[in-house]
C-alpha positions as CSV (number, residue, x, y, z in Angstrom):
1,M,0.0,0.0,0.0
2,Y,1.3,3.4,-0.9
3,I,0.1,6.7,0.6
4,I,0.9,9.8,-1.3
5,L,0.5,13.2,0.3
6,P,1.1,16.7,-1.1
7,F,3.8,18.9,0.4
8,C,2.1,20.5,3.3
9,D,3.7,23.9,3.7
10,G,1.2,25.0,6.4
11,G,2.9,23.0,9.1
12,D,0.9,20.7,11.4
13,L,-2.0,21.1,13.9
14,G,0.3,20.8,16.9
15,K,2.2,23.9,15.9
16,E,-1.1,25.6,15.1
17,I,-2.5,24.9,18.6
18,L,0.8,26.0,20.2
19,H,0.8,29.2,18.2
20,K,-2.8,30.2,19.0
21,Q,-3.1,28.5,22.4
22,K,-6.6,27.5,21.5
23,I,-8.8,27.5,18.4
24,P,-12.3,29.1,18.4
25,E,-14.9,26.3,18.6
26,N,-16.5,27.0,15.2
27,E,-13.1,26.7,13.6
28,A,-12.3,23.6,15.6
29,V,-15.5,22.0,14.4
30,E,-14.5,22.6,10.8
31,I,-11.1,21.2,11.3
32,L,-12.7,18.2,13.1
33,K,-15.0,17.6,10.1
34,Q,-12.0,17.4,7.8
35,I,-10.1,15.0,10.0
36,L,-13.2,12.9,10.4
37,A,-13.6,12.6,6.6
38,G,-10.0,11.3,6.5
39,L,-10.6,8.9,9.4
40,N,-13.8,7.7,7.8
41,Y,-11.9,6.9,4.6
42,L,-9.2,5.0,6.5
43,I,-12.0,2.9,8.3
44,E,-13.6,2.2,4.9
45,Q,-10.2,0.8,3.8
46,N,-9.8,-1.2,7.0
47,V,-6.9,0.9,8.1
48,I,-6.3,1.9,11.7
49,H,-3.9,4.8,12.2
50,R,-2.9,4.1,15.9
51,D,-1.0,7.4,16.4
52,L,-3.5,10.2,15.8
53,K,-2.2,13.4,17.4
54,P,-2.0,17.1,16.4
55,D,1.5,16.7,15.2
56,N,0.3,14.1,12.6
57,I,-2.4,16.4,11.1
58,F,-0.7,18.4,8.3
59,I,-2.1,21.6,6.8
60,K,-2.0,22.7,3.2
61,D,-4.0,25.7,2.0
62,G,-6.5,25.4,4.9
63,V,-7.0,21.7,4.4
64,Y,-6.2,19.4,7.3
65,M,-4.8,15.9,6.4
66,I,-3.9,12.9,8.4
67,A,-0.3,11.9,8.0
68,D,2.5,9.8,9.5
69,F,1.2,6.3,9.0
70,G,4.2,4.6,10.7
71,F,2.0,2.7,13.2
72,A,-0.9,2.3,10.8
73,K,-2.2,-1.3,10.2
74,I,-4.7,-3.0,8.1
75,F,-7.3,-4.5,10.5
76,T,-9.9,-7.2,10.3
77,P,-13.3,-5.8,11.4
78,N,-14.5,-7.1,14.7
79,K,-11.1,-8.5,15.5
80,L,-9.1,-6.9,18.4
81,M,-5.5,-5.9,18.3
82,E,-3.0,-6.1,21.1
83,S,0.3,-4.4,20.1
84,M,1.2,-1.3,22.2
85,V,1.9,1.5,19.8
86,G,1.2,5.2,19.6
87,T,1.8,8.3,21.7
88,P,0.7,7.7,25.3
89,L,-0.9,11.1,25.7
90,Y,-3.4,10.3,22.9
91,E,-3.8,6.5,23.4
92,S,-7.1,5.0,24.4
93,P,-7.5,3.6,27.9
94,Q,-7.5,0.0,26.4
95,I,-4.0,0.5,24.9
96,L,-2.7,2.2,28.1
97,Q,-3.9,-0.7,30.2
98,N,-2.4,-3.2,27.7
99,D,-5.8,-4.6,26.8
100,A,-7.1,-5.6,23.4
101,Y,-8.5,-2.7,21.3
102,S,-10.2,-2.0,18.0
103,D,-10.2,0.7,15.3
104,K,-12.3,2.7,17.8
105,S,-9.1,3.7,19.6
106,D,-8.6,6.3,16.8
107,I,-11.9,7.9,17.8
108,W,-10.6,8.3,21.3
109,S,-7.5,10.0,20.0
110,L,-9.6,12.3,17.8
111,G,-11.7,13.3,20.8
112,L,-8.5,14.3,22.7
113,I,-7.3,16.3,19.6
114,Y,-10.7,18.2,19.5
115,Y,-10.5,18.9,23.3
116,E,-6.9,20.2,22.8
117,M,-8.0,22.5,19.9
118,I,-10.8,24.1,22.0
119,F,-9.0,24.4,25.3
120,G,-5.4,24.7,24.1
121,T,-4.1,22.1,26.5
């Protein structure tokens, strides 16, 4: 599988949050919609990212794209995974407790990203 991304000269969401401290809620919702569209596509392709965090959301011309698929994995629906990967601050409780997890762990990470956009921490 090959993933081709354009050169994203807008930096990443992590730097955007650090620069602004927090993002207005209406802007954060629009960013979230774009990330959700990308995540939905990954799920349709049976791909779990496993390291969603602001630093892995790249920006190009106001478009936010999921990047850094180093821990991504093709998964079998309804089958749990057990490998411990990702960034602890954004990992789901199941991964942190070394329990089996599913593609839903990416949703947990996305919720934390949204929280961080709104509150800046």
